[in-house]
N, C-alpha and C positions, 0 to 999 in steps of 0.2 A: 524694487528688488531687481528688476530687469537691468537697470542701469549699472548695478554693481558687478555684473558679469562683463568679461572682456571679450573683444572680438575673437571669434573662433571657439569659444567655450561651448561644450555640449551639455545641454540641460535635459534631464530626464523628468518627464511628467507621467505620473501614475494615476490612472482612473480606476476607482473602485466601484463595484456594483453588488447589490444584495437584493434578492427577490423575496417574495412573501413566504416562500418555503424554507428560507434560511440559507439558500445557496449563495456563496460569495465567490467573486472572481475579480481579477484586475488585469488591465492592459497597460503597457508602458509605451511611450513614444519618446524618441530622442529629438530634441530641437537644437539646431546649430545657430548660435547667435551670429548674425551677419548684418551689420549695420550698413546702410547705403553709403556710398562714397560720394563726397561732394565733388561736383564737376569743376574743372578749372574755369576761371573767368572767361577765357577766350572761347570756350564752348558755349557758355551761356550768353555771351555778348560778342558774336563773331565780328560784327561790324567795327566794334571798338578795337579789335586786334588787326583786322584786315586793312583798314585805312592807313595806319602808320607803317604796316609791313609793306604795302604797295608803295608808299612814299619812299621807304628805304630802298626798295628794289629799283625804283625809278631814279633815285638820286645817283646811282652809279653811272649809267650811261649819260645822264644829264651833266654830271661833273666832268666826265671824259670829253664830251662834246664841247662843253664850255671852255675847258682848258686848251682845246685845239682850235678854237674859233679865232677869227680876226679880232674880235672884241678883246679877248684875253691877251693876244699878242700886242695890242695897242696900249695895254696898261703898263704903268711903271711898277717897280718892285713893291713900293708901299701899297699901291692899290691891289696888286696881286695877293699880298699878304692879308689885306682886309677881306678880299673875296674868299680866300682860303679859310679864314676864321669863320666867316658866315656859313660856308658850306659845312665845316666841321661842327659848328653849333647846331645847325639844322639837322644833321645826321644824328648827333647826340640826343637832341630833343625827341626826334622820331623814335630813336632806340629806347629812350626812357618810357615814352608813351606805350610802345609795344610791350615792353617788359611789365609795366604796371597793369596792363590788360591781360598779360599771360598768367600772373600770379594772383 
């Protein structure tokens, strides 16, 4: 029966008593249904969220430094395009991993 109530419902419970002399009485209490909230995945498994997030944050300065390096300047257009695609794919993969650990 408890599961048929929705979150926030107030349930009144009445307790009756009767003694041997025939006196009767009752007390009521109100109970508020408050189901526990499921924690997001990143709180239950913070390492699974932190590693890709740190990777994403580290990608930004790494990409900037790589693009300004002598190595990058020595590449031709085709090689630079390939390197750019690898960096974008890595960033996308790390973003997906972080998102799936968030939800």
